[in-house]
C-alpha positions in Angstrom: 124.9 95.4 87.1 121.5 95.9 88.7 120.8 93.7 91.7 117.3 92.3 92.6 116.2 92.9 96.2 113.2 91.3 98.0 112.2 94.0 100.5 110.1 92.0 102.9 111.2 88.4 103.8 110.5 86.0 106.6 112.3 82.7 107.2 109.9 81.9 110.1 112.1 79.1 111.4 115.6 77.8 110.8 114.4 74.6 109.1 113.0 76.7 106.2 116.1 78.7 105.4 117.9 76.5 102.9 114.7 75.8 100.8 113.9 79.5 100.9 117.4 80.4 99.7 117.2 77.9 96.9 113.9 79.4 95.8 115.3 83.0 96.0 118.4 82.1 94.0 116.3 80.7 91.2 113.8 83.6 91.3 116.6 86.2 91.3 118.4 84.5 88.4 115.2 84.8 86.3 115.2 88.6 87.0 118.9 89.2 86.5 120.6 86.2 84.9 124.1 87.6 84.9 124.5 88.1 88.6 126.5 85.4 90.3 128.9 87.3 92.6 125.9 88.7 94.4 122.7 87.1 93.1 120.4 89.3 95.2 119.5 90.7 98.6 116.9 89.6 101.1 115.7 92.2 103.6 114.7 90.0 106.5 111.9 91.2 108.8 111.9 89.0 111.9 108.8 89.0 114.1 109.1 89.2 117.9 110.6 86.0 119.3 112.2 84.9 116.0 116.0 84.4 116.1 116.8 82.8 112.8 119.2 85.5 111.7 121.1 85.2 115.0 121.6 81.4 114.4 122.9 82.1 110.9 125.2 84.9 112.0 127.1 82.5 114.2 128.4 80.8 111.1 127.0 77.5 110.0 126.3 75.3 107.0 122.8 74.2 106.1 122.1 72.0 103.1 125.0 73.3 101.1 124.5 77.0 102.0 127.4 78.4 104.0 126.9 81.6 106.1 129.5 84.2 106.9 129.3 87.5 108.6 130.2 90.8 106.9 132.9 92.9 108.7 131.4 96.2 109.9 127.8 95.1 109.2 126.6 93.0 112.1 123.1 93.1 110.5 124.3 91.3 107.4 125.3 87.8 106.5 126.3 86.4 103.1 124.9 83.0 102.2 127.0 81.1 99.6 126.4 78.0 97.6 127.9 76.7 94.3 129.5 80.1 93.6 126.3 82.1 94.2 126.0 84.6 97.0 122.9 86.1 98.5 123.1 88.9 101.1 120.7 88.6 104.1 120.1 91.8 106.0 118.4 91.5 109.4 115.4 93.6 110.3 112.4 93.5 112.5 108.6 93.4 112.1 107.1 95.6 114.8 103.3 95.0 115.4 101.6 98.1 116.6 98.0 98.4 118.0 95.0 97.8 115.7 96.9 95.4 113.4 99.2 98.0 111.8 102.9 97.3 111.4 106.2 99.0 111.1 109.3 97.3 109.5 112.7 98.2 110.8 115.2 97.4 108.0 118.9 96.9 108.7 119.0 96.2 112.4 119.3 93.4 114.9 117.7 95.4 117.7 114.4 94.3 119.2 111.3 96.6 119.6 108.2 96.2 121.8 105.0 95.2 120.1 101.6 96.6 120.9 102.3 100.3 121.0 100.6 103.0 118.9 101.9 103.1 115.4 103.3 106.6 116.0 105.4 105.4 118.9 106.5 102.3 117.0 107.7 104.4 114.1 109.5 106.8 116.5 111.2 103.8 118.1 112.4 102.5 114.7 113.6 105.9 113.5 115.4 106.6 116.8 117.3 103.3 116.5 118.8 104.3 113.2 117.0 101.5 111.3 115.2 102.3 108.0 111.5 102.5 108.7 108.8 101.1 106.3 105.1 101.0 106.9 104.0 97.8 104.9 100.6 97.4 103.2 98.6 94.5 104.6 95.4 92.9 103.2 92.4 94.7 104.8 94.7 96.8 107.1 94.7 100.0 105.1 91.0 100.5 104.8 88.6 102.8 106.7 89.9 104.3 109.9 93.1 102.4 109.8 93.9 103.7 106.3 93.2 107.2 107.5 95.6 106.6 110.4 98.3 105.4 108.0 97.9 108.5 105.8 98.0 110.8 108.9 101.3 109.1 110.0 102.8 109.5 106.6 101.8 113.1 106.4 103.3 113.8 109.9 106.6 112.3 109.1 107.2 113.1 105.4 108.7 111.2 102.5 112.3 111.5 103.6 111.6 109.9 107.0 109.6 106.8 106.2 108.9 104.5 103.2 105.9 102.5 102.2 105.9 98.7 101.6 104.1 97.0 98.7 103.3 93.3 99.2 103.6 90.4 96.8 100.9 88.6 98.7 98.2 90.8 97.5 95.8 89.8 94.7 97.3 90.8 91.3 94.1 91.6 89.5 93.3 94.3 92.1 96.5 96.2 91.1 98.7 98.3 93.4 96.6 99.4 96.5 95.4 103.0 96.1 97.3 104.4 99.2 100.5 102.8 97.9 100.0 104.4 94.5 99.2 107.7 96.1 102.2 107.6 98.4 104.5 107.0 95.4 103.0 109.9 93.5 103.7 112.1 96.6 107.3 111.1 96.7 107.4 108.4 99.3 109.7 105.5 98.4 107.8 102.2 97.8 109.8 99.2 98.9 108.2 95.9 97.4 108.7 92.5 98.9 107.1 89.1 99.0 106.1 88.8 102.7 105.8 85.0 102.6 103.3 83.1 104.8 104.6 80.6 107.4 102.9 77.5 105.9 102.9 75.3 102.8 105.2 76.2 100.0 104.7 80.0 100.1 108.4 80.4 100.8 108.9 79.6 97.1 107.7 83.1 96.3 110.8 84.7 98.0 112.9 86.6 95.4 110.0 86.7 92.9 108.7 90.1 93.9 110.8 93.1 94.8 112.8 95.9 93.3 116.0 96.4 91.2 118.9 98.6 92.2 120.3 101.1 89.7 123.8 100.7 91.1 126.0 97.8 92.0 125.7 96.6 95.6 129.1 96.3 97.2 129.4 92.7 98.6 131.7 94.0 101.3 129.0 96.4 102.6 125.7 95.2 101.1 123.3 97.0 103.4 125.2 100.3 103.7 125.6 100.6 99.9 121.9 99.6 99.3 120.6 101.9 101.9 122.7 104.9 100.7 121.3 104.4 97.2 117.7 104.0 98.4 117.8 107.1 100.5 119.5 109.2 97.9 117.1 108.2 95.1 114.5 110.8 94.1 111.9 108.2 93.3 110.8 104.7 94.2 113.0 101.8 92.9 111.9 99.9 89.8 109.7 96.9 90.9 109.7 93.4 89.4 107.5 90.4 89.7 103.7 89.8 89.9 101.5 89.6 92.9 99.4 86.5 93.7 96.9 84.9 91.4 93.4 84.1 92.7 94.1 80.5 93.8 97.3 81.3 95.6 95.7 84.3 97.2 92.6 82.4 98.4 94.7 79.5 99.8 97.0 81.9 101.6 94.1 83.8 103.2 92.4 80.6 104.4 95.7 79.2 105.5 96.5 82.3 107.5 93.2 82.2 109.4 93.9 78.5 110.3 97.4 79.2 111.3 96.5 82.2 113.5 93.7 80.2 115.3 95.4 76.8 115.7 99.1 76.6 114.8 100.6 79.8 116.1 99.8 78.8 119.7 101.4 75.4 119.1 104.5 76.7 117.2 
């Protein structure tokens, strides 16, 4: 049975985990109603300084969700509640210069921020993690868009994937460079990329991709990664990006958060 995967997730802090998992379980069930043994997979992308996964990996219970490690996969924990299981795979969000980012999927390793995107990508590839360059609103335009295209050309479709983002405005459609990358053979990995304020966590699990094979609950990340890297095309996406109201609220909220709340938090 096909398993839904959200390819770009943040918890932001430990207090938000249970509510995010409740939302993800509901959203995943709407996509694939029959899945209970493994309702879905969340590919976590922790920013520098975030240690939520490490707290969960120690084994804990939060608001009915029980967390347990996966033998042989230190980057994965299973969250269980009322017979439903969700795999959480740790990864990192690496901020390079000029606002561009590289995601390192399937790793607990830390990476330095602030380097050129070429070096950030080399760091992630060298670690053995799966590298993804995620689209961001306004970040793939002009000179920065040219830079992203140059980096993709230099590495090739087998070495790096491209991230689509559920936080974009739906009426604009899939960004041109994401569409073009998919046509050229790059894997497109969609995910929600929720903002750290309000109820945006409720989007987690509502935008992502479907596997074409079963994901082994005993080795969730290894089986998922093996399928992704062997697939000749991008996985089938599901869900819709943001409507105008949600998009506007998120953009205004992010400006406020970056100016005032990030320093406090």
